[in-house]
C-alpha positions in Angstrom: 9.9 8.3 46.2 13.1 10.0 45.3 13.1 13.2 43.2 15.5 13.8 40.3 14.1 17.0 38.9 16.5 19.4 40.5 19.6 17.3 39.8 18.7 16.8 36.1 17.8 20.5 35.5 21.1 21.5 37.1 23.3 18.9 35.4 21.8 19.0 31.9 19.4 21.9 31.2 21.1 24.5 33.4 18.0 26.8 33.5 14.3 26.7 33.0 14.5 28.5 29.6 16.6 25.8 28.2 14.3 23.1 29.5 11.3 24.9 28.0 13.1 25.2 24.6 13.9 21.5 24.7 10.3 20.5 25.4 9.1 22.7 22.6 11.7 21.2 20.3 10.5 17.7 21.0 6.9 18.7 20.6 7.5 20.3 17.3 9.5 17.3 16.1 6.7 15.0 17.1 4.0 17.1 15.4 5.8 17.3 12.1 6.7 13.6 12.1 3.2 12.2 12.4 1.2 11.1 9.3 -2.0 10.6 11.3 -4.7 13.0 12.6 -3.6 13.8 16.1 -6.8 15.8 16.7 -9.1 12.9 16.0 -10.0 12.4 19.7 -10.1 16.1 20.5 -12.4 16.9 23.4 -11.9 13.6 25.2 -10.6 13.3 28.7 -8.5 10.3 29.9 -7.3 9.2 33.3 -3.7 8.0 33.4 -2.7 6.2 36.6 1.0 6.3 37.5 3.0 5.0 40.5 5.4 7.3 42.2 8.6 7.0 40.2 11.2 9.2 38.4 9.2 8.5 35.2 6.4 10.6 36.5 8.5 13.7 37.1 10.3 13.2 33.8 7.1 13.1 31.8 4.9 15.7 33.5 6.6 18.7 31.7 5.5 17.3 28.4 1.8 16.6 29.2 0.6 20.1 28.3 2.3 19.7 24.9 0.4 16.4 24.4 -2.9 18.1 25.3 -2.2 21.0 22.8 -1.2 18.5 20.1 -4.3 16.3 20.5 -7.0 18.3 22.2 -7.2 15.4 24.8 -7.3 16.4 28.5 -5.1 14.1 30.7 -5.9 13.6 34.3 -2.9 12.2 36.0 -3.5 10.1 39.1 -0.1 9.5 40.9 0.0 7.2 43.9 2.6 5.1 45.8 3.0 1.7 44.4 1.1 -0.2 47.1 -2.0 2.0 47.2 -1.9 2.6 43.5 -2.0 -1.2 42.8 -5.0 -1.6 45.2 -6.9 1.2 43.4 -6.0 -0.2 40.0 -7.1 -3.7 40.9 -10.4 -2.4 42.2 -11.1 -0.6 38.9 -9.9 -3.5 36.7 -11.8 -6.2 38.6 -15.0 -4.2 38.7 -14.6 -3.3 35.0 -15.5 0.3 36.0 -13.2 1.6 33.3 -12.5 4.9 35.1 -8.7 4.4 34.6 -7.8 4.4 30.9 -4.0 3.9 30.9 -1.8 2.7 33.7 1.7 1.7 34.7 2.3 -2.0 35.0 4.8 -4.8 34.4 4.9 -8.2 32.8 4.5 -9.8 36.2 1.3 -7.9 36.9 0.0 -8.4 33.4 0.1 -12.2 33.7 -2.8 -11.7 36.2 -4.5 -8.9 34.2 -4.4 -10.6 30.9 -5.7 -13.9 32.3 -8.7 -12.1 33.7 -9.3 -10.2 30.5 -8.7 -6.8 32.1 -6.2 -5.3 29.6 -6.2 -4.7 25.9 -4.2 -6.4 23.2 -2.1 -3.5 21.7 -1.2 -5.2 18.4 -4.4 -4.0 16.7 -3.6 -0.4 17.6 -0.1 -0.7 16.3 -1.4 -2.1 13.0 -4.1 0.5 12.5 -2.8 3.2 10.1 -5.4 5.7 11.3 -4.0 5.5 14.8 -0.3 4.8 14.3 2.2 6.2 11.9 4.3 3.0 11.8 7.4 4.7 10.3 7.4 7.5 12.9 6.6 5.2 15.9 9.2 2.6 14.7 8.3 -0.3 17.0 11.6 -2.0 15.9 13.5 0.7 17.8 12.6 -1.0 21.1 15.1 -3.6 22.3 13.4 -6.7 21.1 13.8 -8.7 24.4 12.4 -5.8 26.4 9.4 -5.4 24.1 8.7 -9.1 23.9 8.6 -9.4 27.7 5.2 -7.8 27.4 4.0 -10.5 25.0 2.2 -13.6 26.4 -0.1 -16.3 24.9 -1.9 -16.6 28.3 -0.7 -20.2 28.5 0.1 -21.1 32.1 3.9 -21.5 32.7 4.7 -20.9 29.0 4.3 -18.6 26.1 6.2 -15.5 27.4 7.6 -13.5 24.5 4.8 -14.8 22.2 1.2 -13.9 21.5 -0.5 -10.6 22.1 1.3 -7.4 23.1 -0.2 -6.4 26.5 1.9 -3.3 27.3 4.6 -1.0 26.0 7.8 -0.5 28.0 8.9 2.8 29.5 12.1 1.8 31.3 14.1 -1.2 32.4 15.9 -2.2 35.5 18.5 -4.7 36.3 21.0 -5.1 39.2 24.6 -4.4 40.0 27.1 -3.7 42.8 27.5 0.0 43.9 30.6 0.5 46.0 32.6 3.2 47.8 36.0 3.3 46.1 37.6 5.1 49.1 36.5 2.4 51.5 37.8 -0.4 49.4 41.1 1.4 48.9 41.5 2.2 52.6 40.8 -1.5 53.5 43.1 -2.7 50.7 40.6 -5.0 49.2 39.3 -5.4 45.6 35.6 -5.3 44.6 34.5 -8.9 44.6 34.1 -10.7 41.3 32.5 -13.9 42.8 30.1 -14.6 45.7 32.9 -16.6 47.3 35.1 -13.5 47.3 32.2 -11.4 48.7 31.7 -13.9 51.5 35.4 -13.7 52.3 35.5 -9.9 52.7 32.1 -9.3 54.3 33.4 -9.1 57.8 36.2 -6.7 56.7 33.7 -4.4 55.1 31.6 -4.1 58.2 32.9 -1.6 60.8 29.8 -1.4 62.9 27.7 1.7 63.2 30.6 3.8 61.8 30.5 2.0 58.5 28.2 -1.0 57.8 29.4 -3.5 55.2 26.6 -4.0 52.8 22.9 -3.7 52.3 20.1 -4.9 50.0 16.4 -5.1 50.2 15.2 -8.0 52.3 11.5 -7.6 52.9 9.2 -10.6 52.9 7.6 -10.0 49.5 7.8 -11.3 46.0 10.6 -8.9 44.8 13.1 -10.7 47.0 13.3 -13.9 45.0 12.2 -12.2 41.8 14.7 -9.4 41.6 17.7 -8.8 44.0 18.2 -12.1 45.9 16.7 -13.6 42.7 19.8 -12.4 40.8 22.0 -14.4 43.3 19.7 -17.4 43.0 19.9 -17.4 39.2 23.7 -17.1 39.4 23.7 -20.2 41.6 21.8 -22.0 38.9 18.4 -21.8 40.4 15.3 -21.2 38.4 11.8 -21.6 39.8 11.0 -24.6 37.5 13.5 -26.9 35.8 13.1 -28.1 32.2 10.6 -30.8 33.3 8.5 -28.3 35.2 9.6 -29.3 38.7 9.9 -26.7 41.4 13.5 -26.0 42.4 12.9 -24.0 45.5 14.4 -26.5 47.9 17.1 -27.8 45.5 20.7 -28.0 46.8 21.6 -24.9 44.8 18.7 -23.0 46.3 19.7 -24.1 49.8 23.3 -23.0 49.2 22.3 -19.6 47.8 20.0 -19.0 50.7 22.5 -19.9 53.3 25.2 -17.7 51.7 22.7 -14.8 51.3 21.7 -15.0 55.0 25.3 -15.2 56.0 26.2 -12.1 54.1 23.3 -10.1 55.7 24.1 -11.4 59.2 27.8 -10.6 58.8 27.8 -7.2 57.2 24.4 -5.6 57.7 22.9 -4.0 60.8 19.9 -5.1 62.9 16.7 -4.4 61.1 18.2 -5.5 57.7 15.5 -8.2 57.5 12.9 -5.5 56.9 14.7 -3.3 54.4 12.8 -2.2 51.3 14.3 -0.9 48.1 13.8 2.6 49.5 15.9 2.0 52.7 18.5 0.3 50.6 18.8 3.2 48.2 18.8 5.9 50.9 21.2 4.0 53.2 23.9 3.8 50.5 23.3 7.4 49.4 23.7 8.5 53.0 27.2 7.0 53.1 26.4 4.4 55.8 27.5 1.4 53.8 30.5 0.3 51.8 28.6 -1.8 49.3 25.1 -1.8 47.8 24.6 -5.5 47.0 22.7 -6.6 43.9 20.4 -3.5 44.0 18.7 -1.6 41.2 20.9 0.1 38.6 18.4 2.9 38.3 19.4 4.2 41.8 22.5 5.6 40.2 21.0 9.1 39.5 20.3 9.4 43.2 23.8 8.3 44.2 25.3 10.8 41.7 23.2 13.7 42.9 25.1 15.8 45.5 21.8 17.2 46.7 20.5 13.7 47.6 23.7 11.8 48.2 26.7 11.9 50.5 28.7 9.7 48.2 28.2 11.5 44.9 32.0 11.8 44.5 32.7 8.4 45.9 30.7 5.7 44.1 31.6 3.1 41.6 29.7 0.3 39.9 30.5 -3.3 39.2 28.7 -6.4 37.7 27.0 -8.7 40.2 29.2 -11.5 41.3 29.7 -14.8 39.5 28.1 -17.9 41.0 29.9 -21.1 42.2 30.1 -22.5 38.6 31.3 -19.2 37.1 28.0 -18.1 35.7 26.3 -14.7 36.1 22.6 -14.2 35.6 20.3 -11.4 36.8 16.7 -10.5 37.2 15.0 -7.8 35.3 12.1 -5.4 35.9 10.4 -3.6 33.1 8.0 -0.8 33.9 5.4 -0.6 31.1 2.0 0.9 30.3 -1.2 -0.8 29.3 -4.8 0.1 28.3 -7.8 -0.9 30.4 -10.0 -3.3 28.5 -13.0 -1.6 30.2 -12.1 1.9 29.0 -14.6 3.6 26.8 -11.9 5.8 25.4 -9.4 3.3 24.0 -8.5 5.3 20.9 -7.7 8.4 23.0 -5.8 6.2 25.4 -3.8 4.7 22.6 -2.8 8.2 21.3 -1.4 9.0 24.7 0.3 5.6 25.1 1.9 5.8 21.6 3.0 9.4 22.3 4.5 8.8 25.7 6.5 5.8 24.4 7.6 7.5 21.2 11.3 8.1 20.4 11.1 11.8 21.2 9.3 11.6 24.5 11.3 8.6 25.7 14.5 10.5 25.1 13.1 13.5 26.9 12.0 11.3 29.8 15.5 9.8 30.2 17.1 13.2 30.3 14.7 13.9 33.1 15.7 10.9 35.2 13.7 8.0 33.8 16.3 5.2 33.7 17.1 2.9 31.9 16.2 3.4 28.2 14.2 0.8 26.3 14.7 2.2 22.8 18.0 2.0 20.9 17.7 5.6 19.7 17.6 6.7 23.3 20.9 5.0 24.2 22.4 6.4 21.0 21.3 10.0 21.8 24.3 12.2 22.6 22.6 14.0 25.4 21.6 10.8 27.2 25.1 9.5 26.7 26.7 12.7 28.1 24.4 12.5 31.1 25.4 9.0 32.2 29.0 9.0 31.0 30.3 10.7 34.2 28.6 8.2 36.5 31.0 5.9 38.3 34.6 5.6 39.5 35.8 6.5 36.0 34.1 7.9 32.9 31.8 5.4 31.2 31.8 2.9 34.1 28.1 2.9 34.6 27.3 2.3 30.9 30.0 -0.4 30.8 28.5 -2.2 33.8 24.9 -1.9 32.7 25.8 -3.2 29.3 27.4 -6.2 30.9 24.4 -6.8 33.1 22.1 -6.3 30.1 23.6 -9.4 28.5 22.5 -11.6 31.4 19.4 -10.0 32.7 16.1 -11.6 31.9 12.6 -12.4 33.2 13.2 -16.1 33.9 10.1 -16.9 35.9 7.1 -18.8 34.5 4.1 -16.7 33.6 1.3 -17.3 36.0 -1.5 -15.1 37.4 -0.7 -16.3 41.0 3.1 -15.8 40.7 3.3 -13.0 43.2 1.6 -15.1 45.8 4.0 -17.9 45.2 7.0 -15.6 45.5 5.7 -14.1 48.7 5.8 -17.6 50.2 9.3 -18.1 48.9 10.4 -14.8 50.5 8.8 -15.8 53.7 11.0 -18.9 53.8 14.2 -16.9 53.3 13.1 -14.7 56.2 12.5 -17.7 58.4 16.1 -18.7 57.9 17.4 -15.2 58.6 15.4 -15.0 61.9 16.4 -18.5 63.0 12.9 -20.0 62.8 14.0 -22.8 60.6 17.1 -24.1 58.7 17.3 -23.4 55.0 16.3 -26.9 53.9 13.3 -27.1 56.2 12.0 -23.6 55.3 12.5 -23.9 51.6 11.0 -27.4 51.3 8.0 -26.3 53.3 7.6 -23.4 51.0 7.9 -25.6 47.9 5.2 -27.9 49.2 2.9 -24.9 49.7 3.6 -23.5 46.3 3.2 -26.7 44.3 -0.7 -26.7 44.4 -0.7 -23.0 43.4 0.8 -23.9 40.0 -2.4 -25.5 38.8 -4.7 -22.8 40.1 
């Protein structure tokens, strides 16, 4: 996982003494703001499982302050996403309760909540001995982001309602990142529609000297859920229509799949069919591509860091293209944190969770590379604004583009505990088209037939 610590320290804090002073300032502010007994769980030890992510590096400097503030010892267990998920599932399913707090997402929590593995957080928020409501200010979260973690546990419905299963720590949507120098040299404009992108794909690609575009294209759920999912949604495709019928092999889905495969085959190198998010991020940062296509906006800190990026002075951002009918939609990913229902230290776990998602710590984490903010106060913070204002081809471009995408980004998939398995099958179908094993209609209709019985499981 990429590291942002050196970049942020150099760009914002300048030196370690300033960083230390900033941490102490936040800690003092948090201490004086609380109307609850922060020492009520003193002596407890909790285990917090995190996946490798900029959030981890951004929060680590504050953990000693939390321990001093509460008397709670925090054991951090940081693992790559794959192995971390396996370890978490083993703990949750066995109800061992050795992990108290963990990183998660709405998609994962549809499985965890169905199984009774995670705790409803509303009672903690409403308990005045555990939460200073005025200081925590749950209304400071962007409502849609917060509500993505609510679910009634009703299959295929009820998202945004019912119990609160997690609290958000960052949000991610998708955009185009491009090399202004390349587009200027070629005399072409950044595409505003998928039709325009298709028309310039061959011009962007100059072989091994300069590939045209890249995006993640592995055979897993994130392909139709996030990046290619953003293209699908702009073509008018949602997994289920208003009547609850699958739309995986609809005409719009077939068209989107054919266009997506054509783009990759035209302007990406061999091996593109196995690119993960990491290869996509690193490939663009290395200056090997003219365009990063519908990839995560939170890669921007890496692109802008001259110690990690060859394009730090040659990167711009644009909204994802409009679909055939002139609409733009986008996927969304929201990293969040939950409490293990089997934990024997739920109150201590809550003190940590409410602390780490507080206004002060969230702002500190964003200044340390945890993008993008999920609280209004963080986006309004002058230091956060100053950090991101210089990103892009011109001042303010990154914020402008992410604001545009924020208006159309959403979790549009039906809540279901088996959704990742369904999306894996969908991704497999798209790969079959890319590798020439089937045409789009055949591959997608076979996938839809396989997915249909999963809906009732």
